[in-house]
C-alpha positions in Angstrom: 10.0 100.8 -103.3 9.6 97.0 -104.5 7.5 96.8 -101.5 5.3 99.4 -102.4 5.0 98.2 -105.9 3.9 94.5 -104.2 1.2 96.1 -102.2 -0.1 97.5 -105.1 -0.5 94.4 -107.2 -1.7 93.0 -104.4 -4.6 95.0 -104.4 -5.2 94.5 -107.8 -5.2 90.7 -107.5 -7.7 91.2 -104.3 -9.9 93.6 -107.0 -9.7 90.9 -109.7 -10.7 88.3 -107.4 -13.9 90.1 -106.6 -14.4 91.2 -110.1 -13.6 88.1 -111.9 -16.0 85.3 -112.4 -14.3 82.7 -111.1 -15.1 78.9 -112.0 -15.2 78.1 -108.2 -15.3 79.0 -104.9 -12.5 76.9 -103.9 -10.1 78.8 -106.4 -11.3 82.1 -105.0 -10.2 81.0 -101.8 -7.0 79.5 -102.8 -6.2 83.1 -104.1 -7.0 84.8 -101.3 -5.0 82.6 -98.9 -1.9 83.1 -101.0 -2.6 86.5 -100.8 -3.1 86.6 -97.0 0.2 84.6 -96.8 2.4 87.0 -99.2 0.9 89.9 -97.0 1.9 88.3 -93.8 5.2 87.2 -95.1 6.1 91.0 -95.7 5.0 92.2 -92.5 6.8 89.6 -90.9 4.3 87.9 -89.4 4.6 84.3 -91.0 7.6 81.8 -90.6 6.6 79.6 -93.8 9.2 78.8 -96.1 9.6 81.2 -99.1 9.2 78.1 -101.2 5.9 77.7 -100.2 5.1 80.7 -101.4 6.3 80.1 -104.7 5.0 76.7 -105.0 1.1 78.0 -104.2 1.7 80.9 -106.5 3.0 78.3 -109.3 -0.2 76.2 -109.0 -2.6 78.8 -109.0 -1.1 79.9 -112.3 -1.2 76.7 -113.4 -4.5 76.9 -112.8 -5.6 80.0 -114.1 -3.4 80.5 -117.3 -6.0 79.6 -119.7 -9.1 81.0 -118.7 -8.2 83.9 -116.9 -5.0 85.9 -118.2 -5.4 89.1 -116.5 -5.1 87.2 -113.2 -2.4 85.2 -114.3 -0.6 88.1 -115.5 -1.0 89.7 -112.0 -0.1 86.6 -110.3 2.9 86.5 -112.6 3.9 90.3 -111.5 3.6 89.4 -108.0 5.9 86.6 -108.4 8.5 88.8 -110.1 8.2 91.4 -107.3 8.6 88.5 -104.6 11.8 87.3 -106.5 13.0 91.1 -106.4 12.5 90.8 -102.6 14.1 87.6 -101.8 11.1 85.9 -101.1 
């Protein structure tokens, strides 16, 4: 079940990336890359260290927390699910 919840959260993040007026294309790109890395990790297609995913997510959280609370909250819930999955 945790993977299903994570998939729903990733879909929610995708929608927010598309709908939010993010300040830069670079930020949108970073969020897309993070989302793709998580999906690849879930599918077993990425050998990246789990810590690199956590580091990328934490960096994105810091960049978003003041200006984009909705995206920040979704990203926080994604990190919580990753933790529950041991990623």
